[in-house]
N, C-alpha and C positions, 0 to 999 in steps of 0.2 A: 385825166385830171384837167378840168376845164378852166381852172383859175389861172390868171396871169402870174408870171414870176414875181411881180411886185407884191402881190398878196402874200405869197409864200415868204418872200424876203421880209415883209413887214411882220408877219407872224413870228419869224425867227427873232427879229429885233425886239418884239414885245417879250418873248420868252427870255431873251438875254437880259433885257432891262429888269424884268421881275427877279431873275437870278441875282443880278448885281445889287438891287435894292435890298433883297432879303439877306444877302451875304453881309452887306454893310450894316443893316439894322438888327439882324438876328430875329426878325419877326416877319409875318406876312406883309407883303408890299401892298400899300394902299393905291387906289386909282390915281390920286394926285401925284404920288411919288413916282409911279411908273411913267406918267405923262411928263413929269419934270425930267426924269432920267433920259427920256427920248427927246427932250426939248420940244415938246408939243403942247398945245392947249388940251384941256380935258376933252373938249368937243372933238378935236382931231384924233385923240387917242380912242375915244369911243367909236369914231368912224372906222378906224383900223379894226377894232374888235368886231364891228358889224360886218366888215368885208370878209374877215377870216371865218366867221361862222358859216356864211354861205358856201365857202369853199372847203370846209373841213368837217362835214358831218360824218361822224364815224362812230362805231361801236367800240367800246373798250375791249370787247372780245376780238375785234379786228387786229388789235395790237399783238395778239398771240397767234393769229392766223398765218397761213403760209403763202408763199409765192406772190401772186399779184396784189395781195392785200398789204404788202410791205411789212410782214411780220418777221418773226425771228428765224423761221425755218423755210427751207426751199420746198420741201415735199412732206405732206402729212403722213404718207405711208412709211417714210423712213424714220419718223419721230419715235415710234415704238422700238426701233432697232438700236437706238442710241440713248442709253439711260442718262447720259449727261444732259441731253436736251430736256428730259423730264425734270431734272433738277434745276436747269436754267429756267424753265417755265414756272416752277414753283417759286423760285427766288424772285422772278419778275412779278408774279402775282402778289407776293408778299410786299415787294417794293411799291407796287401800284396801290395796294391796300393801305400801306403806311402813308404814301403820298396823298391819297384821298382823305385819310383820317387827319392829316395835318393841314387840310384846307380850312379856310375861314368857314364858320358855321353856315353862313348864307350860301356859299358856293356848294358845300356838301348837300344842303337842302335842295338846291337847284338840280344837282346830279341825281339825288334820290327821287325827286318828283319826276324828272325826265326819264331816267333809265329804269328805275324800279317800279314807280307808279304809272309810268307811261303817259303822263300828262303832256299836253302840248304847251308851247311857250305862253300862249294866252291864258290857259288855265293856271299855269305856274304864277303868272303875273297877278292873277286874282288872289291866289293863296298868299303871296308875298305883299300884295298891295302896291305893286309897281306896274309900269307899262310892259307890254310885250317886248318892246324895243330894249328896255332895261334888262329883262330876263335874257335876251339874246346877247347883250353885252356881258352879263355875268357868266353865261355859258362859255363864251369865247375867252374871257379872262381866265376862267377855270381851266379850260383846255390848254391855254398858254402856260399857266402855272404848272400844270401836270407835265407838259412837255419839258419845261424848264427843270423840274425836279427829277425827271426820269431821263434826262439827256444822256447819262452814261450808258443806259440800256440801248438807246437808239444809236449811239455812236459805235457800240460794240457789235 
């Protein structure tokens, strides 16, 4: 991992801020609310999102992979020997699907275009009518929101 610790720390701060705002309001956190929770300007908040995108390119499949990918299991060969791991994987996949389904529509669309349709950020920007930089911010914010909502899986 080439990213400085400060980038990872800021990523965790964003996830924590999203979680706090959503717990307080009972709805998806808006950009301005997260920035205010962090006591940052919107520009500075977007800067953090931009930094985290460059350091956290991942596949959602990697969340379930083993060993060096930081997934749930140490060794793929042993997964089939322990039925509880299969159940854990199924529960995680269901939790991930629910977390994605609960994202704001625009973030779900960014994910679908990026991961399902395999469009690049510039192409997604053209579809949404926004800049490539804004798509990058949306993708980073989406990743932070998912990390926040799935934090109990990562902690376990």
